[in-house]
PDB file of N, H, CA, C and O in Angstrom:
ATOM      1  N   MET A   1     -10.234 -26.788  -6.776  1.00  0.00           N
ATOM      2  CA  MET A   1      -9.529 -25.453  -6.885  1.00  0.00           C
ATOM      3  C   MET A   1      -9.856 -24.762  -5.770  1.00  0.00           C
ATOM      4  O   MET A   1     -10.927 -24.899  -5.178  1.00  0.00           O
ATOM      5  N   ARG A   2      -8.924 -23.973  -5.431  1.00  0.00           N
ATOM      6  H   ARG A   2      -8.055 -23.862  -5.912  1.00  0.00           H
ATOM      7  CA  ARG A   2      -8.688 -23.002  -4.027  1.00  0.00           C
ATOM      8  C   ARG A   2      -8.996 -21.809  -4.756  1.00  0.00           C
ATOM      9  O   ARG A   2      -8.844 -21.576  -5.955  1.00  0.00           O
ATOM     10  N   PRO A   3      -9.631 -20.816  -3.485  1.00  0.00           N
ATOM     11  CA  PRO A   3     -10.429 -19.728  -3.799  1.00  0.00           C
ATOM     12  C   PRO A   3      -9.232 -18.519  -4.177  1.00  0.00           C
ATOM     13  O   PRO A   3      -8.111 -18.692  -3.698  1.00  0.00           O
ATOM     14  N   PRO A   4      -9.450 -17.459  -4.926  1.00  0.00           N
ATOM     15  CA  PRO A   4      -8.430 -16.651  -5.212  1.00  0.00           C
ATOM     16  C   PRO A   4      -8.289 -15.830  -4.152  1.00  0.00           C
ATOM     17  O   PRO A   4      -9.221 -15.452  -3.441  1.00  0.00           O
ATOM     18  N   ARG A   5      -7.109 -15.530  -4.017  1.00  0.00           N
ATOM     19  H   ARG A   5      -6.352 -15.837  -4.593  1.00  0.00           H
ATOM     20  CA  ARG A   5      -6.795 -14.665  -2.806  1.00  0.00           C
ATOM     21  C   ARG A   5      -6.358 -12.868  -3.231  1.00  0.00           C
ATOM     22  O   ARG A   5      -5.938 -12.629  -4.363  1.00  0.00           O
ATOM     23  N   ARG A   6      -6.472 -12.065  -2.501  1.00  0.00           N
ATOM     24  H   ARG A   6      -6.813 -12.259  -1.581  1.00  0.00           H
ATOM     25  CA  ARG A   6      -5.746 -10.504  -2.722  1.00  0.00           C
ATOM     26  C   ARG A   6      -4.336 -10.241  -3.121  1.00  0.00           C
ATOM     27  O   ARG A   6      -3.285 -10.342  -2.489  1.00  0.00           O
ATOM     28  N   GLY A   7      -4.604  -9.873  -4.360  1.00  0.00           N
ATOM     29  H   GLY A   7      -5.458  -9.791  -4.874  1.00  0.00           H
ATOM     30  CA  GLY A   7      -3.504  -9.568  -5.095  1.00  0.00           C
ATOM     31  C   GLY A   7      -2.973 -10.574  -5.754  1.00  0.00           C
ATOM     32  O   GLY A   7      -1.967 -10.320  -6.416  1.00  0.00           O
ATOM     33  N   GLU A   8      -3.338 -11.539  -5.751  1.00  0.00           N
ATOM     34  H   GLU A   8      -4.155 -11.746  -5.213  1.00  0.00           H
ATOM     35  CA  GLU A   8      -3.108 -12.490  -6.992  1.00  0.00           C
ATOM     36  C   GLU A   8      -3.348 -12.027  -8.167  1.00  0.00           C
ATOM     37  O   GLU A   8      -4.096 -11.054  -8.257  1.00  0.00           O
ATOM     38  N   VAL A   9      -2.806 -12.580  -9.283  1.00  0.00           N
ATOM     39  H   VAL A   9      -2.199 -13.371  -9.210  1.00  0.00           H
ATOM     40  CA  VAL A   9      -3.469 -12.259 -10.838  1.00  0.00           C
ATOM     41  C   VAL A   9      -3.801 -13.707 -11.452  1.00  0.00           C
ATOM     42  O   VAL A   9      -2.958 -14.585 -11.273  1.00  0.00           O
ATOM     43  N   TRP A  10      -5.015 -14.027 -12.190  1.00  0.00           N
ATOM     44  H   TRP A  10      -5.700 -13.314 -12.336  1.00  0.00           H
ATOM     45  CA  TRP A  10      -5.799 -14.849 -12.182  1.00  0.00           C
ATOM     46  C   TRP A  10      -5.947 -14.880 -13.968  1.00  0.00           C
ATOM     47  O   TRP A  10      -5.517 -13.855 -14.497  1.00  0.00           O
ATOM     48  N   LEU A  11      -6.253 -15.460 -14.489  1.00  0.00           N
ATOM     49  H   LEU A  11      -6.602 -16.293 -14.059  1.00  0.00           H
ATOM     50  CA  LEU A  11      -6.681 -15.339 -16.330  1.00  0.00           C
ATOM     51  C   LEU A  11      -8.091 -15.899 -15.557  1.00  0.00           C
ATOM     52  O   LEU A  11      -8.424 -16.737 -14.719  1.00  0.00           O
ATOM     53  N   VAL A  12      -8.766 -14.708 -16.543  1.00  0.00           N
ATOM     54  H   VAL A  12      -8.496 -14.027 -17.224  1.00  0.00           H
ATOM     55  CA  VAL A  12     -10.535 -14.663 -16.412  1.00  0.00           C
ATOM     56  C   VAL A  12     -10.995 -14.818 -17.650  1.00  0.00           C
ATOM     57  O   VAL A  12     -10.291 -14.389 -18.565  1.00  0.00           O
ATOM     58  N   ASP A  13     -12.227 -15.439 -17.951  1.00  0.00           N
ATOM     59  H   ASP A  13     -12.799 -15.788 -17.208  1.00  0.00           H
ATOM     60  CA  ASP A  13     -12.843 -15.347 -19.373  1.00  0.00           C
ATOM     61  C   ASP A  13     -13.918 -14.467 -19.225  1.00  0.00           C
ATOM     62  O   ASP A  13     -15.036 -14.883 -18.923  1.00  0.00           O
ATOM     63  N   LEU A  14     -13.594 -12.901 -19.473  1.00  0.00           N
ATOM     64  H   LEU A  14     -12.686 -12.563 -19.718  1.00  0.00           H
ATOM     65  CA  LEU A  14     -14.501 -11.980 -19.363  1.00  0.00           C
ATOM     66  C   LEU A  14     -15.463 -11.853 -20.505  1.00  0.00           C
ATOM     67  O   LEU A  14     -15.947 -10.789 -20.891  1.00  0.00           O
ATOM     68  N   GLU A  15     -15.711 -13.122 -21.043  1.00  0.00           N
ATOM     69  H   GLU A  15     -15.318 -13.986 -20.729  1.00  0.00           H
ATOM     70  CA  GLU A  15     -16.883 -13.240 -22.045  1.00  0.00           C
ATOM     71  C   GLU A  15     -17.119 -11.991 -22.972  1.00  0.00           C
ATOM     72  O   GLU A  15     -16.724 -11.864 -24.131  1.00  0.00           O
ATOM     73  N   LEU A  16     -17.896 -11.034 -22.169  1.00  0.00           N
ATOM     74  H   LEU A  16     -18.216 -11.138 -21.227  1.00  0.00           H
ATOM     75  CA  LEU A  16     -18.557  -9.638 -23.209  1.00  0.00           C
ATOM     76  C   LEU A  16     -17.415  -9.272 -23.867  1.00  0.00           C
ATOM     77  O   LEU A  16     -17.507  -9.194 -25.092  1.00  0.00           O
ATOM     78  N   ALA A  17     -16.103  -8.969 -23.232  1.00  0.00           N
ATOM     79  H   ALA A  17     -16.028  -9.032 -22.237  1.00  0.00           H
ATOM     80  CA  ALA A  17     -14.952  -8.313 -23.838  1.00  0.00           C
ATOM     81  C   ALA A  17     -14.596  -9.436 -24.900  1.00  0.00           C
ATOM     82  O   ALA A  17     -14.146  -8.938 -25.932  1.00  0.00           O
ATOM     83  N   ALA A  18     -14.660 -10.505 -24.916  1.00  0.00           N
ATOM     84  H   ALA A  18     -15.026 -10.909 -24.078  1.00  0.00           H
ATOM     85  CA  ALA A  18     -14.607 -11.605 -26.018  1.00  0.00           C
ATOM     86  C   ALA A  18     -12.912 -12.121 -25.659  1.00  0.00           C
ATOM     87  O   ALA A  18     -12.119 -12.360 -26.569  1.00  0.00           O
ATOM     88  N   LYS A  19     -12.656 -12.200 -24.624  1.00  0.00           N
ATOM     89  H   LYS A  19     -13.300 -12.006 -23.884  1.00  0.00           H
ATOM     90  CA  LYS A  19     -11.054 -12.395 -24.242  1.00  0.00           C
ATOM     91  C   LYS A  19     -11.197 -12.954 -23.151  1.00  0.00           C
ATOM     92  O   LYS A  19     -12.188 -12.868 -22.426  1.00  0.00           O
ATOM     93  N   ILE A  20      -9.777 -13.843 -22.863  1.00  0.00           N
ATOM     94  H   ILE A  20      -8.972 -13.913 -23.452  1.00  0.00           H
ATOM     95  CA  ILE A  20      -9.486 -14.281 -21.457  1.00  0.00           C
ATOM     96  C   ILE A  20      -8.289 -13.399 -21.290  1.00  0.00           C
ATOM     97  O   ILE A  20      -7.352 -13.331 -22.085  1.00  0.00           O
ATOM     98  N   ARG A  21      -8.432 -12.646 -20.031  1.00  0.00           N
ATOM     99  H   ARG A  21      -9.193 -12.702 -19.385  1.00  0.00           H
ATOM    100  CA  ARG A  21      -7.225 -11.700 -19.738  1.00  0.00           C
ATOM    101  C   ARG A  21      -6.777 -11.886 -18.414  1.00  0.00           C
ATOM    102  O   ARG A  21      -7.622 -12.428 -17.701  1.00  0.00           O
ATOM    103  N   PRO A  22      -5.687 -11.599 -17.852  1.00  0.00           N
ATOM    104  CA  PRO A  22      -5.146 -11.491 -16.490  1.00  0.00           C
ATOM    105  C   PRO A  22      -5.898 -10.525 -15.881  1.00  0.00           C
ATOM    106  O   PRO A  22      -6.390  -9.701 -16.651  1.00  0.00           O
ATOM    107  N   CYS A  23      -6.150 -10.381 -14.593  1.00  0.00           N
ATOM    108  H   CYS A  23      -5.750 -11.050 -13.967  1.00  0.00           H
ATOM    109  CA  CYS A  23      -6.870  -9.819 -13.373  1.00  0.00           C
ATOM    110  C   CYS A  23      -6.229 -10.014 -12.369  1.00  0.00           C
ATOM    111  O   CYS A  23      -5.709 -11.072 -12.017  1.00  0.00           O
ATOM    112  N   LEU A  24      -6.222  -8.782 -11.725  1.00  0.00           N
ATOM    113  H   LEU A  24      -6.644  -7.922 -12.012  1.00  0.00           H
ATOM    114  CA  LEU A  24      -5.786  -8.427 -10.211  1.00  0.00           C
ATOM    115  C   LEU A  24      -7.069  -8.801  -9.395  1.00  0.00           C
ATOM    116  O   LEU A  24      -8.178  -8.310  -9.609  1.00  0.00           O
ATOM    117  N   ILE A  25      -6.815  -9.626  -8.542  1.00  0.00           N
ATOM    118  H   ILE A  25      -5.915 -10.025  -8.368  1.00  0.00           H
ATOM    119  CA  ILE A  25      -8.173 -10.031  -7.120  1.00  0.00           C
ATOM    120  C   ILE A  25      -7.902  -9.145  -6.326  1.00  0.00           C
ATOM    121  O   ILE A  25      -6.884  -9.057  -5.640  1.00  0.00           O
ATOM    122  N   LEU A  26      -9.268  -8.059  -6.396  1.00  0.00           N
ATOM    123  H   LEU A  26     -10.095  -8.130  -6.954  1.00  0.00           H
ATOM    124  CA  LEU A  26      -9.069  -7.155  -5.139  1.00  0.00           C
ATOM    125  C   LEU A  26     -10.045  -7.810  -3.926  1.00  0.00           C
ATOM    126  O   LEU A  26     -10.114  -7.227  -2.844  1.00  0.00           O
ATOM    127  N   GLY A  27     -10.588  -8.714  -4.103  1.00  0.00           N
ATOM    128  H   GLY A  27     -10.532  -9.188  -4.981  1.00  0.00           H
ATOM    129  CA  GLY A  27     -11.418  -9.289  -2.814  1.00  0.00           C
ATOM    130  C   GLY A  27     -10.999  -9.631  -1.768  1.00  0.00           C
ATOM    131  O   GLY A  27      -9.784  -9.454  -1.674  1.00  0.00           O
ATOM    132  N   THR A  28     -11.470 -10.057  -0.906  1.00  0.00           N
ATOM    133  H   THR A  28     -12.457 -10.201  -0.983  1.00  0.00           H
ATOM    134  CA  THR A  28     -10.605 -10.818   0.412  1.00  0.00           C
ATOM    135  C   THR A  28     -11.261 -12.153   0.276  1.00  0.00           C
ATOM    136  O   THR A  28     -12.194 -12.433  -0.476  1.00  0.00           O
ATOM    137  N   PRO A  29     -10.587 -12.999   1.183  1.00  0.00           N
ATOM    138  CA  PRO A  29     -11.267 -14.058   1.393  1.00  0.00           C
ATOM    139  C   PRO A  29     -12.291 -14.453   1.723  1.00  0.00           C
ATOM    140  O   PRO A  29     -12.519 -14.129   2.889  1.00  0.00           O
ATOM    141  N   LEU A  30     -13.144 -15.072   1.230  1.00  0.00           N
ATOM    142  H   LEU A  30     -12.959 -15.335   0.284  1.00  0.00           H
ATOM    143  CA  LEU A  30     -14.440 -15.899   1.743  1.00  0.00           C
ATOM    144  C   LEU A  30     -15.033 -16.636   2.832  1.00  0.00           C
ATOM    145  O   LEU A  30     -14.683 -17.803   3.008  1.00  0.00           O
ATOM    146  N   ALA A  31     -15.931 -16.069   3.620  1.00  0.00           N
ATOM    147  H   ALA A  31     -16.216 -15.122   3.477  1.00  0.00           H
ATOM    148  CA  ALA A  31     -16.494 -16.922   4.741  1.00  0.00           C
ATOM    149  C   ALA A  31     -17.191 -17.999   4.179  1.00  0.00           C
ATOM    150  O   ALA A  31     -17.033 -18.091   2.962  1.00  0.00           O
ATOM    151  N   ASP A  32     -17.980 -18.921   4.741  1.00  0.00           N
ATOM    152  H   ASP A  32     -18.108 -18.847   5.729  1.00  0.00           H
ATOM    153  CA  ASP A  32     -19.019 -19.461   4.582  1.00  0.00           C
ATOM    154  C   ASP A  32     -20.188 -18.463   4.273  1.00  0.00           C
ATOM    155  O   ASP A  32     -20.783 -18.171   3.236  1.00  0.00           O
ATOM    156  N   GLU A  33     -20.269 -18.120   5.372  1.00  0.00           N
ATOM    157  H   GLU A  33     -19.785 -18.358   6.215  1.00  0.00           H
ATOM    158  CA  GLU A  33     -21.621 -17.229   4.888  1.00  0.00           C
ATOM    159  C   GLU A  33     -21.744 -16.062   3.968  1.00  0.00           C
ATOM    160  O   GLU A  33     -22.844 -15.543   3.777  1.00  0.00           O
ATOM    161  N   ASP A  34     -20.601 -15.609   3.361  1.00  0.00           N
ATOM    162  H   ASP A  34     -19.707 -16.031   3.517  1.00  0.00           H
ATOM    163  CA  ASP A  34     -20.641 -14.776   2.422  1.00  0.00           C
ATOM    164  C   ASP A  34     -21.104 -15.144   1.223  1.00  0.00           C
ATOM    165  O   ASP A  34     -21.270 -16.333   0.950  1.00  0.00           O
ATOM    166  N   ARG A  35     -21.405 -14.010   0.238  1.00  0.00           N
ATOM    167  H   ARG A  35     -21.270 -13.044   0.459  1.00  0.00           H
ATOM    168  CA  ARG A  35     -21.502 -14.415  -0.888  1.00  0.00           C
ATOM    169  C   ARG A  35     -20.658 -14.662  -1.997  1.00  0.00           C
ATOM    170  O   ARG A  35     -19.778 -13.801  -2.030  1.00  0.00           O
ATOM    171  N   ALA A  36     -20.556 -15.520  -2.963  1.00  0.00           N
ATOM    172  H   ALA A  36     -21.271 -16.218  -2.936  1.00  0.00           H
ATOM    173  CA  ALA A  36     -19.402 -15.959  -3.618  1.00  0.00           C
ATOM    174  C   ALA A  36     -19.177 -14.869  -4.803  1.00  0.00           C
ATOM    175  O   ALA A  36     -19.302 -15.176  -5.988  1.00  0.00           O
ATOM    176  N   LEU A  37     -18.833 -13.572  -4.363  1.00  0.00           N
ATOM    177  H   LEU A  37     -18.731 -13.322  -3.400  1.00  0.00           H
ATOM    178  CA  LEU A  37     -18.569 -12.709  -5.008  1.00  0.00           C
ATOM    179  C   LEU A  37     -17.075 -12.103  -4.993  1.00  0.00           C
ATOM    180  O   LEU A  37     -16.675 -11.758  -3.881  1.00  0.00           O
ATOM    181  N   VAL A  38     -16.170 -11.924  -6.114  1.00  0.00           N
ATOM    182  H   VAL A  38     -16.495 -12.204  -7.018  1.00  0.00           H
ATOM    183  CA  VAL A  38     -15.163 -11.655  -6.200  1.00  0.00           C
ATOM    184  C   VAL A  38     -14.614 -10.253  -6.973  1.00  0.00           C
ATOM    185  O   VAL A  38     -14.646 -10.331  -8.201  1.00  0.00           O
ATOM    186  N   THR A  39     -14.213  -9.228  -6.518  1.00  0.00           N
ATOM    187  H   THR A  39     -14.187  -9.164  -5.520  1.00  0.00           H
ATOM    188  CA  THR A  39     -13.887  -8.164  -7.469  1.00  0.00           C
ATOM    189  C   THR A  39     -12.256  -8.088  -8.360  1.00  0.00           C
ATOM    190  O   THR A  39     -11.170  -8.095  -7.779  1.00  0.00           O
ATOM    191  N   VAL A  40     -12.373  -8.046  -9.292  1.00  0.00           N
ATOM    192  H   VAL A  40     -13.254  -8.041  -9.764  1.00  0.00           H
ATOM    193  CA  VAL A  40     -11.105  -7.892 -10.245  1.00  0.00           C
ATOM    194  C   VAL A  40     -10.985  -7.136 -11.039  1.00  0.00           C
ATOM    195  O   VAL A  40     -11.904  -6.415 -11.427  1.00  0.00           O
ATOM    196  N   VAL A  41      -9.642  -7.110 -11.544  1.00  0.00           N
ATOM    197  H   VAL A  41      -8.895  -7.695 -11.229  1.00  0.00           H
ATOM    198  CA  VAL A  41      -9.517  -5.503 -12.345  1.00  0.00           C
ATOM    199  C   VAL A  41      -8.784  -6.193 -13.697  1.00  0.00           C
ATOM    200  O   VAL A  41      -7.741  -6.829 -13.549  1.00  0.00           O
ATOM    201  N   PRO A  42      -9.283  -6.057 -14.775  1.00  0.00           N
ATOM    202  CA  PRO A  42      -8.905  -6.656 -16.033  1.00  0.00           C
ATOM    203  C   PRO A  42      -7.419  -5.618 -16.208  1.00  0.00           C
ATOM    204  O   PRO A  42      -7.292  -4.439 -15.878  1.00  0.00           O
ATOM    205  N   HIS A  43      -6.270  -6.669 -16.930  1.00  0.00           N
ATOM    206  H   HIS A  43      -6.374  -7.627 -17.198  1.00  0.00           H
ATOM    207  CA  HIS A  43      -5.226  -5.938 -17.359  1.00  0.00           C
ATOM    208  C   HIS A  43      -5.626  -5.733 -19.025  1.00  0.00           C
ATOM    209  O   HIS A  43      -6.358  -6.395 -19.761  1.00  0.00           O
ATOM    210  N   THR A  44      -4.863  -4.601 -19.247  1.00  0.00           N
ATOM    211  H   THR A  44      -4.269  -4.063 -18.649  1.00  0.00           H
ATOM    212  CA  THR A  44      -4.859  -4.169 -20.837  1.00  0.00           C
ATOM    213  C   THR A  44      -3.641  -3.339 -20.828  1.00  0.00           C
ATOM    214  O   THR A  44      -3.014  -2.871 -19.877  1.00  0.00           O
ATOM    215  N   THR A  45      -3.428  -3.255 -22.216  1.00  0.00           N
ATOM    216  H   THR A  45      -3.937  -3.635 -22.988  1.00  0.00           H
ATOM    217  CA  THR A  45      -2.553  -3.052 -22.505  1.00  0.00           C
ATOM    218  C   THR A  45      -2.945  -1.347 -23.420  1.00  0.00           C
ATOM    219  O   THR A  45      -2.285  -0.426 -23.901  1.00  0.00           O
ATOM    220  N   SER A  46      -3.614  -1.509 -23.345  1.00  0.00           N
ATOM    221  H   SER A  46      -4.151  -2.257 -22.955  1.00  0.00           H
ATOM    222  CA  SER A  46      -4.488  -0.173 -24.300  1.00  0.00           C
ATOM    223  C   SER A  46      -4.983   0.818 -23.308  1.00  0.00           C
ATOM    224  O   SER A  46      -6.092   0.887 -22.778  1.00  0.00           O
ATOM    225  N   LEU A  47      -3.799   1.667 -23.146  1.00  0.00           N
ATOM    226  H   LEU A  47      -2.898   1.611 -23.576  1.00  0.00           H
ATOM    227  CA  LEU A  47      -3.885   2.952 -22.108  1.00  0.00           C
ATOM    228  C   LEU A  47      -4.933   4.013 -22.637  1.00  0.00           C
ATOM    229  O   LEU A  47      -5.063   4.188 -23.849  1.00  0.00           O
ATOM    230  N   ARG A  48      -5.526   4.574 -21.898  1.00  0.00           N
ATOM    231  H   ARG A  48      -5.421   4.432 -20.914  1.00  0.00           H
ATOM    232  CA  ARG A  48      -6.535   5.921 -22.272  1.00  0.00           C
ATOM    233  C   ARG A  48      -6.138   6.771 -21.871  1.00  0.00           C
ATOM    234  O   ARG A  48      -6.539   7.820 -22.374  1.00  0.00           O
ATOM    235  N   GLY A  49      -4.996   6.877 -20.598  1.00  0.00           N
ATOM    236  H   GLY A  49      -4.671   6.024 -20.190  1.00  0.00           H
ATOM    237  CA  GLY A  49      -4.510   8.256 -19.908  1.00  0.00           C
ATOM    238  C   GLY A  49      -5.556   8.528 -18.815  1.00  0.00           C
ATOM    239  O   GLY A  49      -5.854   9.714 -18.676  1.00  0.00           O
ATOM    240  N   THR A  50      -6.101   7.730 -18.098  1.00  0.00           N
ATOM    241  H   THR A  50      -5.859   6.767 -18.211  1.00  0.00           H
ATOM    242  CA  THR A  50      -7.210   8.330 -16.987  1.00  0.00           C
ATOM    243  C   THR A  50      -6.794   8.151 -15.564  1.00  0.00           C
ATOM    244  O   THR A  50      -6.325   7.082 -15.174  1.00  0.00           O
ATOM    245  N   ALA A  51      -6.925   8.969 -14.947  1.00  0.00           N
ATOM    246  H   ALA A  51      -7.306   9.838 -15.263  1.00  0.00           H
ATOM    247  CA  ALA A  51      -6.310   8.809 -13.308  1.00  0.00           C
ATOM    248  C   ALA A  51      -6.650   7.316 -12.599  1.00  0.00           C
ATOM    249  O   ALA A  51      -6.289   7.099 -11.442  1.00  0.00           O
ATOM    250  N   TYR A  52      -7.284   6.432 -13.292  1.00  0.00           N
ATOM    251  H   TYR A  52      -7.577   6.608 -14.232  1.00  0.00           H
ATOM    252  CA  TYR A  52      -7.740   5.546 -12.566  1.00  0.00           C
ATOM    253  C   TYR A  52      -6.768   4.178 -13.150  1.00  0.00           C
ATOM    254  O   TYR A  52      -6.917   3.022 -12.754  1.00  0.00           O
ATOM    255  N   GLU A  53      -5.874   4.579 -14.059  1.00  0.00           N
ATOM    256  H   GLU A  53      -5.752   5.518 -14.380  1.00  0.00           H
ATOM    257  CA  GLU A  53      -4.701   3.356 -14.521  1.00  0.00           C
ATOM    258  C   GLU A  53      -3.873   3.347 -13.460  1.00  0.00           C
ATOM    259  O   GLU A  53      -3.800   4.394 -12.816  1.00  0.00           O
ATOM    260  N   ILE A  54      -3.084   2.208 -13.041  1.00  0.00           N
ATOM    261  H   ILE A  54      -3.143   1.357 -13.563  1.00  0.00           H
ATOM    262  CA  ILE A  54      -2.308   1.859 -12.717  1.00  0.00           C
ATOM    263  C   ILE A  54      -1.332   0.983 -13.205  1.00  0.00           C
ATOM    264  O   ILE A  54      -1.638   0.120 -14.028  1.00  0.00           O
ATOM    265  N   SER A  55       0.306   1.167 -12.605  1.00  0.00           N
ATOM    266  H   SER A  55       0.555   1.868 -11.937  1.00  0.00           H
ATOM    267  CA  SER A  55       1.090  -0.140 -12.963  1.00  0.00           C
ATOM    268  C   SER A  55       0.877  -0.974 -12.340  1.00  0.00           C
ATOM    269  O   SER A  55       0.314  -0.683 -11.284  1.00  0.00           O
ATOM    270  N   VAL A  56       1.106  -2.103 -12.529  1.00  0.00           N
ATOM    271  H   VAL A  56       1.564  -2.339 -13.387  1.00  0.00           H
ATOM    272  CA  VAL A  56       1.260  -3.113 -11.823  1.00  0.00           C
ATOM    273  C   VAL A  56       2.624  -4.183 -12.284  1.00  0.00           C
ATOM    274  O   VAL A  56       2.631  -5.035 -13.172  1.00  0.00           O
ATOM    275  N   PRO A  57       3.765  -3.781 -11.312  1.00  0.00           N
ATOM    276  CA  PRO A  57       4.905  -4.243 -11.751  1.00  0.00           C
ATOM    277  C   PRO A  57       5.079  -5.980 -11.373  1.00  0.00           C
ATOM    278  O   PRO A  57       5.470  -6.470 -10.313  1.00  0.00           O
ATOM    279  N   VAL A  58       4.625  -6.711 -12.684  1.00  0.00           N
ATOM    280  H   VAL A  58       4.307  -6.313 -13.545  1.00  0.00           H
ATOM    281  CA  VAL A  58       4.894  -8.171 -11.994  1.00  0.00           C
ATOM    282  C   VAL A  58       5.333  -9.079 -13.529  1.00  0.00           C
ATOM    283  O   VAL A  58       4.647  -9.198 -14.544  1.00  0.00           O
ATOM    284  N   PRO A  59       6.557  -9.568 -13.273  1.00  0.00           N
ATOM    285  CA  PRO A  59       7.528  -9.900 -14.595  1.00  0.00           C
ATOM    286  C   PRO A  59       6.673 -10.609 -15.728  1.00  0.00           C
ATOM    287  O   PRO A  59       7.198 -10.592 -16.842  1.00  0.00           O
ATOM    288  N   PHE A  60       5.464 -11.217 -15.620  1.00  0.00           N
ATOM    289  H   PHE A  60       5.038 -11.230 -14.715  1.00  0.00           H
ATOM    290  CA  PHE A  60       4.956 -11.911 -16.314  1.00  0.00           C
ATOM    291  C   PHE A  60       3.779 -11.462 -17.316  1.00  0.00           C
ATOM    292  O   PHE A  60       3.186 -12.146 -18.150  1.00  0.00           O
ATOM    293  N   LEU A  61       3.585  -9.813 -16.911  1.00  0.00           N
ATOM    294  H   LEU A  61       4.066  -9.257 -16.233  1.00  0.00           H
ATOM    295  CA  LEU A  61       2.693  -9.018 -17.473  1.00  0.00           C
ATOM    296  C   LEU A  61       3.225  -8.158 -18.715  1.00  0.00           C
ATOM    297  O   LEU A  61       4.260  -7.621 -18.320  1.00  0.00           O
ATOM    298  N   ARG A  62       2.994  -7.818 -19.942  1.00  0.00           N
ATOM    299  H   ARG A  62       2.153  -8.254 -20.263  1.00  0.00           H
ATOM    300  CA  ARG A  62       3.429  -7.210 -20.660  1.00  0.00           C
ATOM    301  C   ARG A  62       2.731  -5.544 -20.194  1.00  0.00           C
ATOM    302  O   ARG A  62       1.568  -5.494 -19.792  1.00  0.00           O
ATOM    303  N   SER A  63       3.640  -4.172 -20.315  1.00  0.00           N
ATOM    304  H   SER A  63       4.585  -4.213 -20.642  1.00  0.00           H
ATOM    305  CA  SER A  63       3.513  -3.177 -20.109  1.00  0.00           C
ATOM    306  C   SER A  63       1.886  -2.822 -20.493  1.00  0.00           C
ATOM    307  O   SER A  63       1.335  -3.128 -21.551  1.00  0.00           O
ATOM    308  N   GLY A  64       1.224  -2.044 -19.265  1.00  0.00           N
ATOM    309  H   GLY A  64       1.671  -1.796 -18.406  1.00  0.00           H
ATOM    310  CA  GLY A  64       0.177  -1.804 -19.659  1.00  0.00           C
ATOM    311  C   GLY A  64      -0.526  -1.349 -18.268  1.00  0.00           C
ATOM    312  O   GLY A  64       0.204  -0.770 -17.465  1.00  0.00           O
ATOM    313  N   SER A  65      -1.967  -1.576 -17.897  1.00  0.00           N
ATOM    314  H   SER A  65      -2.560  -2.047 -18.550  1.00  0.00           H
ATOM    315  CA  SER A  65      -2.129  -1.188 -16.821  1.00  0.00           C
ATOM    316  C   SER A  65      -3.769  -2.234 -16.513  1.00  0.00           C
ATOM    317  O   SER A  65      -4.359  -2.155 -15.435  1.00  0.00           O
TER     318      SER A  65
END
């Protein structure tokens, strides 16, 4: 499996949330000496109206942030 790349959307098992959700990859490609840590932002359709919610205009996601 190839590593995730910044800007891609991957399905991620978030376990504690008990759901598999689409997540936007924010991390950069890893080098051999880097730790295997990738930053992701889960997509939800349950908006709360906070300043941290953004729209991600991709055709395969339902409206939400």
